[in-house]
DSSP file (Angstrom, degrees, kcal/mol; ACC not computed):
  #  RESIDUE AA STRUCTURE BP1 BP2  ACC     N-H-->O    O-->H-N    N-H-->O    O-->H-N    TCO  KAPPA ALPHA  PHI   PSI    X-CA   Y-CA   Z-CA
    1    1 A M              0   0    0      0, 0.0    34,-0.9     0, 0.0    35,-0.2   0.000 360.0 360.0 360.0  15.3    8.8    7.2  -16.0
    2    2 A D        +     0   0    0     32,-0.2    30,-2.7    33,-0.1    31,-0.7  -0.078 360.0  64.7-110.4  35.5    7.3    3.7  -15.7
    3    3 A W  E     -A   31   0A   0     28,-0.3     2,-0.4    29,-0.2    28,-0.2  -0.981  60.1-153.6-147.8 158.5    7.0    3.5  -11.9
    4    4 A Y  E     -A   30   0A   0     26,-3.0    26,-2.8    -2,-0.3     2,-0.5  -0.996   2.3-165.3-138.6 131.5    5.0    5.3   -9.2
    5    5 A F  E     -A   29   0A   0     -2,-0.4     2,-0.3    24,-0.2    24,-0.2  -0.966  17.2-169.2-115.6 114.9    5.8    5.8   -5.5
    6    6 A G  E     -A   28   0A   0     22,-2.1    22,-2.2    -2,-0.5     2,-0.4  -0.778   9.4-158.2-107.9 150.5    2.8    7.0   -3.5
    7    7 A V  E    S-A   27   0A   0     -2,-0.3    20,-0.3    20,-0.2    19,-0.1  -0.994  74.1 -14.9-129.5 128.4    2.6    8.3    0.1
    8    8 A D  S    S+     0   0    0     18,-1.3     2,-0.4    17,-0.4    18,-0.2   0.901  97.2 143.2  47.2  50.8   -0.5    8.2    2.3
    9    9 A M        -     0   0    0     16,-0.6    -1,-0.2    -3,-0.1     2,-0.2  -0.935  55.5-108.0-123.6 142.2   -2.7    7.5   -0.7
   10   10 A E        -     0   0    0     33,-0.4    35,-2.2    -2,-0.4     2,-0.6  -0.452  24.0-157.1 -67.6 136.5   -5.8    5.3   -1.0
   11   11 A V  E     -De  23  45B   0     12,-2.6    12,-2.0    33,-0.2     2,-0.3  -0.946  10.0-157.4-114.5 106.5   -5.3    2.1   -3.0
   12   12 A Y  E     + e   0  46B   0     33,-2.7    35,-2.6    -2,-0.6     2,-0.3  -0.681  22.4 166.6 -85.6 137.5   -8.6    1.0   -4.3
   13   13 A H        -     0   0    0     -2,-0.3     3,-0.3     8,-0.3     8,-0.2  -0.891  44.5-124.7-147.0 170.7   -8.8   -2.7   -5.1
   14   14 A T  S    S+     0   0    0     -2,-0.3     5,-0.1     1,-0.2    -2,-0.0   0.310  91.5  81.0-104.6   7.1  -11.2   -5.5   -5.8
   15   15 A T  S    S+     0   0    0      3,-0.1    -1,-0.2     4,-0.1     4,-0.1   0.544  80.3  79.6 -91.8  -5.7  -10.2   -8.0   -3.1
   16   16 A G  S    S-     0   0    0     -3,-0.3     3,-0.1     2,-0.1     0, 0.0  -0.183  94.6 -99.3 -91.3-173.5  -12.2   -6.3   -0.3
   17   17 A V  S    S+     0   0    0      1,-0.2     2,-0.4     4,-0.1    -1,-0.1   0.834 107.9  23.2 -72.8 -34.5  -15.8   -6.3    0.7
   18   18 A N    >   -     0   0    0      3,-0.2     3,-1.5     1,-0.1    -1,-0.2  -0.998  66.7-138.5-139.2 136.5  -16.6   -3.1   -1.1
   19   19 A L  T 3  S+     0   0    0     -2,-0.4    -6,-0.2     1,-0.3    -1,-0.1   0.729 104.5  61.9 -64.8 -21.1  -14.8   -1.2   -4.0
   20   20 A R  T 3  S+     0   0    0      1,-0.1    -1,-0.3    -8,-0.1    -8,-0.0   0.499  86.7  81.7 -84.5  -3.4  -15.3    2.0   -2.1
   21   21 A V    <   -     0   0    0     -3,-1.5    -8,-0.3    -8,-0.2    -3,-0.2  -0.868  67.3-172.2-106.2 103.4  -13.2    0.9    0.9
   22   22 A P        -     0   0    0      0, 0.0     2,-0.4     0, 0.0   -10,-0.2  -0.342  23.6-123.5 -87.2 170.7   -9.5    1.4    0.1
   23   23 A V  B     -D   11   0B   0    -12,-2.0   -12,-2.6    -2,-0.1   -14,-0.0  -0.921  22.6-153.3-106.5 143.1   -6.4    0.4    1.9
   24   24 A V        -     0   0    0     -2,-0.4   -14,-0.2   -14,-0.2     2,-0.1  -0.824  11.0-171.7-124.3  92.9   -4.1    3.3    2.8
   25   25 A P        -     0   0    0      0, 0.0   -16,-0.6     0, 0.0   -17,-0.4  -0.412  33.8-122.2 -74.6 158.6   -0.4    2.3    3.2
   26   26 A D  S    S-     0   0    0     33,-1.4   -18,-1.3     1,-0.3     2,-0.3   0.841  95.2  -6.8 -67.8 -31.7    2.0    4.9    4.4
   27   27 A A  E     -AB   7  59A   0     32,-1.4    32,-2.8   -20,-0.3     2,-0.3  -0.975  68.6-178.8-158.0 152.7    3.9    4.4    1.2
   28   28 A F  E     -AB   6  58A   0    -22,-2.2   -22,-2.1    -2,-0.3     2,-0.4  -0.990  14.8-145.6-152.3 157.8    3.8    2.1   -1.8
   29   29 A L  E     -AB   5  57A   0     28,-2.3    27,-2.5    -2,-0.3    28,-1.4  -0.993  13.2-177.2-128.6 129.1    5.7    1.4   -5.0
   30   30 A S  E     -A    4   0A   0    -26,-2.8   -26,-3.0    -2,-0.4     3,-0.3  -0.981  10.1-157.1-122.3 138.4    4.1    0.2   -8.3
   31   31 A V  E    S+A    3   0A   0     -2,-0.4   -28,-0.3    23,-0.4     3,-0.1  -0.799  70.4  33.9-112.4 158.5    6.1   -0.6  -11.4
   32   32 A A  S    S+     0   0    0    -30,-2.7     2,-0.3    -2,-0.3   -29,-0.2   0.764  95.2 105.3  68.5  28.6    5.0   -0.6  -15.1
   33   33 A V  S    S-     0   0    0    -31,-0.7    -1,-0.3    -3,-0.3     2,-0.2  -0.951  76.8-103.1-130.1 155.1    2.6    2.3  -14.5
   34   34 A K        -     0   0    0     -2,-0.3   -32,-0.2   -32,-0.2   -30,-0.0  -0.490  21.2-132.5 -76.9 147.2    2.9    5.9  -15.5
   35   35 A R  S    S+     0   0    0    -34,-0.9     7,-0.4    -2,-0.2     2,-0.3   0.845  91.1  41.7 -68.2 -33.7    3.8    8.4  -12.8
   36   36 A K  S    S-     0   0    0    -35,-0.2     2,-0.6     5,-0.1     5,-0.2  -0.859  75.3-138.6-116.5 152.2    1.0   10.8  -13.9
   37   37 A K  B >  S-F   40   0C   0      3,-2.3     3,-1.3    -2,-0.3    -2,-0.0  -0.933  87.8 -15.5-111.2 112.5   -2.5   10.0  -14.8
   38   38 A G  T 3  S-     0   0    0     -2,-0.6    -1,-0.2     1,-0.3     3,-0.1   0.820 127.2 -57.5  64.5  30.4   -3.8   12.1  -17.8
   39   39 A G  T 3  S+     0   0    0      1,-0.3     2,-0.3    -3,-0.1    -1,-0.3   0.470 120.4  98.1  80.2   1.9   -0.8   14.5  -17.4
   40   40 A K  B <  S-F   37   0C   0     -3,-1.3    -3,-2.3     1,-0.1    -1,-0.3  -0.786  82.1 -91.8-119.7 162.8   -1.8   15.3  -13.8
   41   41 A S        -     0   0    0     -2,-0.3     2,-0.2    -5,-0.2    -5,-0.1  -0.378  50.5-104.3 -67.6 151.3   -0.7   14.1  -10.3
   42   42 A R        -     0   0    0     -7,-0.4     3,-0.1     1,-0.1    -1,-0.1  -0.488  25.2-170.5 -79.3 146.9   -2.6   11.2   -8.9
   43   43 A K  S    S-     0   0    0      1,-0.4   -33,-0.4    -2,-0.2     2,-0.3   0.602  77.2  -8.3-104.6 -21.4   -5.2   11.7   -6.1
   44   44 A N        -     0   0    0    -35,-0.1     2,-0.5     2,-0.0    -1,-0.4  -0.936  67.2-116.2-159.4 178.1   -5.6    7.9   -5.6
   45   45 A Y  E     -e   11   0B   0    -35,-2.2   -33,-2.7    -2,-0.3     2,-0.6  -0.962  22.7-171.9-131.0 112.9   -4.6    4.6   -7.1
   46   46 A A  E >>  -e   12   0B   0     -2,-0.5     3,-1.3   -35,-0.2     4,-0.6  -0.927  15.3-151.8-108.7 118.4   -7.2    2.3   -8.4
   47   47 A V  G >4>S+     0   0    0    -35,-2.6     5,-2.0    -2,-0.6     3,-1.4   0.870  95.7  56.0 -57.0 -40.9   -5.9   -1.2   -9.4
   48   48 A W  G >45S+     0   0    0      1,-0.3     3,-0.6   -36,-0.2    -1,-0.3   0.724 104.8  53.5 -68.9 -19.5   -8.6   -1.7  -12.1
   49   49 A Q  G <45S+     0   0    0     -3,-1.3    -1,-0.3     1,-0.2    -2,-0.2   0.534 104.9  56.7 -86.4  -7.4   -7.6    1.6  -13.8
   50   50 A E  G X<5S-     0   0    0     -3,-1.4     3,-1.6    -4,-0.6    -1,-0.2  -0.073 123.6 -98.4-112.5  30.3   -4.0    0.3  -13.9
   51   51 A N  T < 5S-     0   0    0     -3,-0.6    -3,-0.2     1,-0.3     3,-0.1   0.821  80.1 -56.8  56.5  34.1   -4.7   -2.9  -15.8
   52   52 A G  T 3 <S+     0   0    0     -5,-2.0     2,-0.6     1,-0.3    -1,-0.3   0.571  92.8 152.1  79.0   8.9   -4.7   -4.9  -12.6
   53   53 A I    <   -     0   0    0     -3,-1.6    -1,-0.3    -6,-0.5    -3,-0.1  -0.636  25.4-165.9 -78.3 118.6   -1.2   -3.8  -11.6
   54   54 A V        -     0   0    0     -2,-0.6   -23,-0.4     1,-0.1   -41,-0.0  -0.648  32.9 -86.0 -98.3 158.1   -0.9   -3.9   -7.8
   55   55 A P        -     0   0    0      0, 0.0    28,-0.3     0, 0.0   -25,-0.3  -0.331  28.3-154.5 -58.4 144.1    1.9   -2.3   -5.8
   56   56 A I  S    S+     0   0    0    -27,-2.5    28,-2.5     1,-0.2     2,-0.4   0.659  79.6  35.0 -91.8 -17.9    4.9   -4.6   -5.4
   57   57 A F  E     -Bc  29  84A   0    -28,-1.4   -28,-2.3    26,-0.2     2,-0.3  -0.999  62.9-179.3-139.2 134.6    6.0   -2.9   -2.1
   58   58 A T  E     -Bc  28  85A   0     26,-2.3    28,-2.6    -2,-0.4     2,-0.4  -0.985   9.6-157.9-131.9 148.6    4.1   -1.3    0.8
   59   59 A L  E     -Bc  27  86A   0    -32,-2.8   -32,-1.4    -2,-0.3   -33,-1.4  -0.990   5.6-171.7-126.4 130.0    5.4    0.3    3.9
   60   60 A E  E     - c   0  87A   0     26,-2.7    28,-3.3    -2,-0.4     2,-0.5  -0.986   8.6-156.8-120.8 130.6    3.4    0.7    7.1
   61   61 A M  E     - c   0  88A   0     -2,-0.4     2,-0.5    26,-0.2    28,-0.2  -0.932  18.0-135.4-106.0 123.5    4.7    2.8   10.0
   62   62 A V        -     0   0    0     26,-2.8    29,-0.2    -2,-0.5     2,-0.0  -0.657  20.0-157.9 -81.3 125.5    3.2    1.9   13.4
   63   63 A S        -     0   0    0     -2,-0.5    28,-0.1     2,-0.4    -1,-0.1  -0.100  46.1 -74.3 -85.6-167.1    2.2    4.9   15.4
   64   64 A H  S    S+     0   0    0      1,-0.2    -2,-0.1     2,-0.1    -1,-0.0   0.812 129.3  44.6 -62.1 -28.6    1.8    4.9   19.2
   65   65 A T  S    S-     0   0    0      2,-0.0    -2,-0.4     0, 0.0    -1,-0.2  -0.958  95.7-125.1-117.3 113.3   -1.4    2.9   18.7
   66   66 A P        -     0   0    0      0, 0.0    -4,-0.1     0, 0.0    -2,-0.1  -0.246  18.3-161.6 -56.9 142.8   -1.2    0.0   16.3
   67   67 A G        -     0   0    0     -4,-0.0     6,-0.1     0, 0.0    -2,-0.0  -0.239  62.0 -67.1-123.7  44.3   -3.9    0.2   13.5
   68   68 A G  S > >S+     0   0    0      4,-0.1     5,-2.7     5,-0.1     6,-0.7   0.593  89.8 134.2  87.9  10.8   -4.0   -3.3   12.1
   69   69 A E  T 3 5S+     0   0    0      1,-0.2     5,-0.1     4,-0.2    -9,-0.0   0.810  74.1  46.1 -63.5 -29.8   -0.5   -3.2   10.5
   70   70 A Y  T 3 5S+     0   0    0      3,-0.1    -1,-0.2     4,-0.1    17,-0.0   0.613 133.7   2.4 -91.3 -12.6    0.3   -6.7   11.9
   71   71 A D  T <>5S+     0   0    0     -3,-0.6     4,-2.4     3,-0.1     5,-0.2   0.557 126.3  41.0-135.9 -66.6   -2.9   -8.5   10.9
   72   72 A E  H  >5S+     0   0    0      1,-0.2     4,-2.0     2,-0.2    -3,-0.2   0.944 121.9  38.8 -60.7 -52.7   -5.7   -6.7    9.0
   73   73 A K  H  ><S+     0   0    0     -5,-2.7     4,-2.8     1,-0.2     5,-0.2   0.890 113.9  56.0 -67.8 -37.5   -3.6   -4.8    6.6
   74   74 A L  H  > S+     0   0    0     -6,-0.7     4,-2.1     1,-0.2    -1,-0.2   0.914 108.2  49.0 -58.0 -42.5   -1.2   -7.7    6.2
   75   75 A D  H  X S+     0   0    0     -4,-2.4     4,-2.4     2,-0.2    -2,-0.2   0.906 110.7  49.7 -64.6 -42.6   -4.1   -9.8    5.1
   76   76 A V  H  X S+     0   0    0     -4,-2.0     4,-2.3     1,-0.2    -2,-0.2   0.938 112.6  46.8 -61.2 -47.2   -5.4   -7.2    2.6
   77   77 A Y  H  X>S+     0   0    0     -4,-2.8     5,-2.3     1,-0.2     4,-1.5   0.860 110.9  52.8 -65.2 -35.0   -1.9   -6.9    1.0
   78   78 A R  H  <5S+     0   0    0     -4,-2.1     3,-0.3    -5,-0.2    -1,-0.2   0.939 111.7  45.0 -64.8 -46.8   -1.6  -10.7    0.9
   79   79 A K  H  <5S+     0   0    0     -4,-2.4    -2,-0.2     1,-0.2    -1,-0.2   0.857 111.7  53.8 -63.6 -35.5   -4.9  -11.0   -0.9
   80   80 A L  H  <5S-     0   0    0     -4,-2.3    -1,-0.2    -5,-0.2    -2,-0.2   0.790 115.2-116.6 -70.6 -28.7   -4.0   -8.2   -3.2
   81   81 A G  T  <5 +     0   0    0     -4,-1.5     2,-0.2    -3,-0.3    -3,-0.2   0.679  48.6 169.2  98.6  21.4   -0.7   -9.9   -4.2
   82   82 A V      < -     0   0    0     -5,-2.3    -1,-0.2     1,-0.1   -26,-0.2  -0.498  22.7-155.6 -65.8 130.3    1.8   -7.3   -2.8
   83   83 A L  S    S+     0   0    0    -28,-0.3     2,-0.5    -2,-0.2   -26,-0.2   0.890  75.5  33.8 -77.9 -40.5    5.3   -8.9   -2.9
   84   84 A Y  E     +c   57   0A   0    -28,-2.5   -26,-2.3   -29,-0.1     2,-0.5  -0.966  62.3 178.6-126.4 119.3    7.0   -7.0   -0.2
   85   85 A Y  E     -c   58   0A   0     -2,-0.5     2,-0.5   -28,-0.2   -26,-0.2  -0.974   7.7-171.9-122.0 117.7    5.3   -5.7    2.9
   86   86 A V  E     -c   59   0A   0    -28,-2.6   -26,-2.7    -2,-0.5     2,-0.5  -0.933   7.8-166.8-115.2 130.1    7.3   -3.8    5.5
   87   87 A T  E     -c   60   0A   0     -2,-0.5     2,-0.6   -28,-0.2   -26,-0.2  -0.972   7.5-163.7-112.9 121.9    6.1   -2.8    8.9
   88   88 A Y  E     +c   61   0A   0    -28,-3.3   -26,-2.8    -2,-0.5     5,-0.1  -0.929   9.0 179.8-108.9 121.4    8.3   -0.3   10.7
   89   89 A N    >   -     0   0    0     -2,-0.6     3,-1.5     3,-0.2   -26,-0.1  -0.930  12.4-165.8-120.7 104.9    7.7    0.1   14.4
   90   90 A P  T 3  S+     0   0    0      0, 0.0     3,-0.4     0, 0.0    -1,-0.1   0.688  86.6  63.5 -65.6 -16.9   10.1    2.6   16.0
   91   91 A E  T 3  S+     0   0    0      1,-0.2     2,-0.4   -29,-0.2     3,-0.2   0.701 104.1  47.3 -78.5 -19.5    9.2    1.4   19.5
   92   92 A F    <   +     0   0    0     -3,-1.5    -3,-0.2     1,-0.1    -1,-0.2  -0.664  63.9 141.0-123.0  75.0   10.7   -2.1   18.8
   93   93 A W        +     0   0    0     -2,-0.4     2,-0.5    -3,-0.4    -1,-0.1   0.613  51.0  80.4 -93.5 -12.9   14.0   -1.5   17.2
   94   94 A R  S >> S-     0   0    0     -3,-0.2     3,-1.3     1,-0.1     4,-0.6  -0.819  75.0-138.1 -98.3 134.7   15.9   -4.3   19.0
   95   95 A R  G >4 S+     0   0    0     -2,-0.5     3,-1.0     1,-0.3    -1,-0.1   0.868 102.2  53.7 -56.5 -40.8   15.6   -7.8   17.6
   96   96 A D  G 34 S+     0   0    0      1,-0.2    -1,-0.3     2,-0.2    -3,-0.0   0.660 109.9  47.9 -74.5 -13.3   15.3   -9.4   21.0
   97   97 A Q  G <4        0   0    0     -3,-1.3    -1,-0.2     1,-0.1    -2,-0.2   0.438 360.0 360.0-101.0  -0.8   12.4   -7.1   22.1
   98   98 A H    <<        0   0    0     -3,-1.0    -2,-0.2    -4,-0.6    -1,-0.1   0.428 360.0 360.0-100.3 360.0   10.4   -7.5   18.9
């Protein structure tokens, strides 16, 4: 019960320009946090409410139109301290075409 896996959920953090502007990964994993907040399911994930614990893993799925997965979001996750950042692009599944 000491990990949380979120899907399409806002991650509020202090590394951006504004605390009200979250980053929204398609999925993320945080360890050493409780799965529920106050006995209820989470509606978002605020790093400052989790004693500064950031997700260790984030997953981004590229849709037909890329949305900053290769640059903007990568930079945010890097500043945040995410250890593992995976970008999955179903259109480029062969190594020689990627």
